[in-house]
C-alpha positions, 0 to 999 in steps of 0.5 A: 500500500505504501509503495502504491502511494509513493508511486502515485506521488511520483507518477500521478494516479492516472499513470498508476491506473493505466499500469494496473488492472482495474480490479487491483487498484482498489485504493486508486480513485477512478470516478470523479466527484466534486473536489475529488479527481479520478481517472474517469471523466464521469460527468462527460461519460454520463452525458454520453451514455444517453440514459433513459428516464429513471424516475420510478425505475429499478436501476442496477449498475454492474461494477459500480465503483464508488456509485457515481451513476447510482447517485445519478439514478437516486437524483433522478428519482429512481424507485430502487438503486443497486450497485455491485462491485468486487472492491470492498473499498469502492462499495464502502465509499459508495455507501457513504456517498449515497446511503439511500442506495443498496451497495453489494460487494460481490462479483458479476457471477452472482447478480442481484435478483431482478427484474431491473428497468435499467442496467449499466455495465460500463467498460468492464466486459473485457474482464469476463472469462466468457463475455457472451455468457455474461451478457446473457446473464445480465439480460436475464435480470432485465425487465422485458421493457428495460434497457441495458446500457453497455459501454464497450470498446470495439476492435477493428476486423471483418470477422466474427471474432474476439481480437487480442488488444495490448493495453498499458496494463495487460492484454484483453480480448475485444469483439469486432463489430461483427462479433458484437452483433453475433453476441447480441443477435437475440436482442434489439440493440443499437450503437448510440454513439461514442463514449468518452475516451480516456488516457491510455485507451487503445480503442474507441469506446462506444455506448450500446443500448440493448433491449429484449426483443418485443414481439412485433405487432404489424398494424394494418388499420386503414379504412375498409376497401383499402387493401389491408387484407390483400397486403396481409395475405401477401406479406404473412400467409407464407409464414407461421405468424398469426394474422388476426382479422378484426372482422373475424373477431366481431363474427366470433363475438357475435357467435359468443365464441369470444368473451367480452363485456356486455357493452361490446357484445350489445354493439356487435349484436345490434350492428354487426354484418359483413358490410357494417364493420366500420360502424361497429368499430366506430361505435366501440371507439365512440364509447371508449371501449377500445382498450378492451378491444386491444385486450381481445386482440392480444388474447387472440394473437398471443404474446408473439409476432402477429399482424392485425388486419382491422379498421381503426378510426384515424384519430385513434390509431396512435392510441392503439399503437401506444396501447400495444407498446405499453403491453410489451409489443413493438408496434409497426404501423403499415401505411401505403398510398391510396391511389390504387387501392380497391376503394369502397364507394359510399352507398347510393340508395337513391341511384339504386331506386332510380335504376329499379324504376328504369328496369320496370319501364325498360322494353323487352324483346318482342320474342320474350316469354315469361311465366306467371306463377300462382301458389295454391296449397289448399287450406286443409293441407297447410297444417300438414305440408310446407313447401317452397318453390325456388324456381321459377319465380313470377315473371321469370324469362324463358330463354331455352326452347320453352324449358323451365326448371322446377326446383324447391323443397317440401315436407311434412309438418306432422308425424307423417313419414311417407315420401313425397313426389313431384307431379307436373301436368299440362293438359293430358300430359302428366309426369312424376318425379322423385325427390332426389336432392339433399337440402341441408340448408333447409334442415338447418333453417327449419330445425336448428335444434334438429327437433324434427316433427317426423322421421321424414326429414332424416330419412328422405331427401326433401328437395327436387329439381327437374327440367320440363318443356312447356307445350307452347301450343297449349293454353293450359297452365302447368299444374304442380302437385305433391303426391304421397300414396293416394293423395295428390295435393296441388301447390302451384300453377305456372302459365306461359305468357308472351311479353307485351314489350315492357317488363312486368309491373305487377303489384307484387313486383312493386311491393318487393321493390319498395321493400328493397328500397326501404332496406337500402335506405335503412342500411345507408 
């Protein structure tokens, strides 16, 4: 000890520090404080480190020496401050300077239990036996949203290697830039600038900020019809990454397959259709329920990279990105020019109504033929039988040599289980057709709980589809009937007519047009 002091008197403390390893100069002054000169330009280094906001953060300094940076964290209002150093003398001085902090005399082989929001590790990595392993060990104590501030010297070279570098006091291994990238490949990192070069440094010091990688949230939030889904498919369909459709989320909420608040459930139940996604979303945002919507998206995506394909009002997109960031994701908002996107024009019910009137007045070809359909199930059978004629419909045009397709379905409303047949007759001509079409759509609509009134619906096909050539020379209408055993029940007549040059404008047609127009106006 006396020899060191005498040497310091002759050569100055900085020269002694240059000649001895840092861990052996416990009595030498390294950090600079007011009135106490040290070998490190501590204030200049503090500015170069570009530390984040430390207010209410948990701070750790690995190799803290006398606690200069721990003291700064306390000054900035950190919630907890811990420094470790293997020098008992340095730790003792740190505790005297900053009694509010926790200072531990131990090596980095045993790190304090985290997580910490900010960890500093300054110009000491080259003393580690396994530098990469030590980086991983420190990163394990870092909060998922925290940052490691690393001060390190980088050796020249174009290989993924450590380069031996002679210093005044020893020879140490320093990474090339490629080796640094290799060590940090599992993290998000950035060289933020130069640090302060000290006397005797053979290499430039750099400041590197290292963070744990957050999962990416790729946000496609533009208006409907602007290409979101197409872009998402092109970018992500060849990967294992989840692409989350906001439309599908609403559909699953509608089906009560996603649990949500009664408020969101009510909005979806009231407004959701495949063409009203924007209205559902706008109302959710108007009622301040978007944070819950983000929670629903996160739950569906899992804490991993994913893409969100969902309309978000422009005024709220920054809030959605911030909400994902606060939840631990790294949001990436994708934007693109709108000039060549699909585009969805606004509804024009007035033009649709005008077109309906135009169609009603448009002249047809003089050769045009159509059919008149009259349904006529007798009253006494209406409690026992039900049927629907899909084709033809009233005023349907005939284009193929007077041939008409008769298609539809029929079945029993009571416990009768006898098979039905379709009878088509015109004048003396009579043909009988078996039912041969399965109609699962009809069964699902009529009996969603599969509570069938008779075995007929499970045992027999209820649908029919036949082609029939009308006798144009006959004035007799075509009679459609349902036959079961000895009963033959009329259900409809079909009459061939010749157009008079204008499309049919029957009362039923006008009523349907009015109902259609009313729906257009309601949905607009």
